[in-house]
C-alpha positions, 0 to 999 in steps of 0.5 A, a space after each residue: 201626215 208622215 204615215 200617209 205620206 208613207 203610204 203614198 209612196 209605198 203604193 206608187 212603187 207597188 203600182 208601178 212595179 206592177 205597171 212597168 215589166 222588165 224589158 230586155 234584148 233578146 238578140 241583137 244582130 247588130 252585134 253580130 258581125 263577123 269579127 274573129 279569124 279561125 283556122 286557115 281562115 284570113 279574113 274573120 268569118 265567126 263572132 268572138 263574143 259567141 264562138 264555141 269549141 266544139 272539138 271536144 265532141 270530135 274523137 281522136 282521129 283529128 289534128 291539133 289543127 284541125 281541132 283548133 279550127 272546130 269552132 261555131 258561132 252566131 256569125 250573121 252569115 252562119 244563119 240557117 234558113 230551112 224550108 218546109 219538107 214540101 218546097 225542099 228542092 234543090 233549087 229552092 234550098 240552094 237559093 234560100 241563104 242568110 248573108 252578113 248586110 251593111 246598112 247604108 251609111 245615110 240611113 237615118 235613126 231608127 227607134 232613136 238609135 244610130 243605124 248607120 254602118 252597122 250590120 243586120 241578118 239579111 235573108 234570102 228565101 226561095 219559095 216555090 211558084 206553085 200555088 201551096 202554102 209554105 213557110 220557113 224558118 230561120 234558124 242560128 247555126 247551133 242550139 243557143 245554150 243556155 247555160 255557157 260561160 263568157 270566154 275569150 279567144 286566146 290562140 286556139 283554144 277559148 278560156 274562161 274568163 275567170 270572173 264569169 265562172 259558173 254564171 253561165 251568162 255567155 249568150 245573155 243577150 245573144 238569143 238568152 234572156 234569164 228570170 222570165 216569169 211572164 211575157 208580156 210583149 215580144 217586138 222584132 226590129 225588121 226591114 219590109 219591102 212590100 212583100 205580103 209574107 207572115 212573119 213569126 218567132 219561136 221561143 223556147 222556155 226553160 222546160 222545153 216548151 216551145 211557143 210560136 208568137 206571129 207578128 204580123 205582116 211586111 207589106 210595108 217598105 222600110 224598117 218598121 218595128 212589129 209587137 205581139 202582146 200577149 193576150 193572157 197577161 194579167 195586168 191587175 195583180 189582184 187578179 193573178 193566181 199568187 203562189 211561193 215557190 222555193 228560192 233555192 236551188 230552184 233554177 232560174 226560168 229563161 227563154 231563148 230564141 229557137 228560130 224566126 218564122 216566115 209564112 207564104 200563103 198560097 193565094 200569094 206570089 212565090 219566088 224570091 223573098 228577101 227582108 233584114 232583121 236587126 233585133 229582138 226584144 221583150 218585156 216581161 215579169 221577173 220570176 224571182 226578185 233578185 235580192 241580197 241574202 245573209 247566206 250565200 247557198 251556192 258558195 255552201 252546196 254548189 247546187 247549180 253549177 253543177 246542174 248548169 255544168 251539166 246542161 252545158 255539156 248536154 247540149 255542146 253535145 247535141 251541137 257538136 255532133 251537127 257541127 262534126 258533121 259539116 265541118 267533115 263535110 266541107 272538107 269533102 267539098 270540091 275547092 276552086 283553084 285560085 285564078 291566075 
């Protein structure tokens, strides 16, 4: 009898592990409000949790004060919207932007979560009024690093937290999810205003492969969760292709957010399009089962730390060059004198 009970318990655990995949928040825009001042700014313009210093790739001609201001983050107002090349006129691009958008204090809870007074990503896109297909992609202001250590801003310097050094977990939940095997579902919480436009999400895996998931059309009013379900997901373990992979030093598979696409069909009305996005979540199978091992391989060999650091520096160099150019462009722009 005891043996039968043991077998039943093991069977239930195995079934549960197959039926219930892991769920994580890919990105929560309510956590990306501007809360940190940088440089000469007197009001918060950056998000402290996602702040990145790109002064290391700026060269030696800048002053310490200028380098101290060379920081970027995933703050809501920093996100970019890039129109398709055929639609990228000066008028259309200048009227296309993102804004930090507060939710009303009277807003009702959504998906069991209190959302009143929170801030989300507001998007305005000005599509061509002519009758042809178009699209626009909402992109983070920097290529989200998959491997970066958590930091705190001390003066003008970003200092790595001692207990987080080497973990590369700064952007976990801020556009990156680690240890992802097969994605089962992806959902996005979005505010519709009866626009007929379509919405898609673009993800990238650890090998640089991009995948576009078409979510649904936005022809509804108010908040709604749109869900993409993987048509190739195999829920029956006996039908899966089973393989063994080396555990160390194989890097942990991950996915990260590349952007959010808005589609406009030629038959639809052009002009202004407005929406608001709260968060994106994914449900997935783990790539590697996390277990307690007898020997800490990383402490002995330090392979992953070296690999992550090399990737982090490569990603920092790529995003840093673009940010430096933007910093220089801001310095050249005309500034209106204060009103008397």
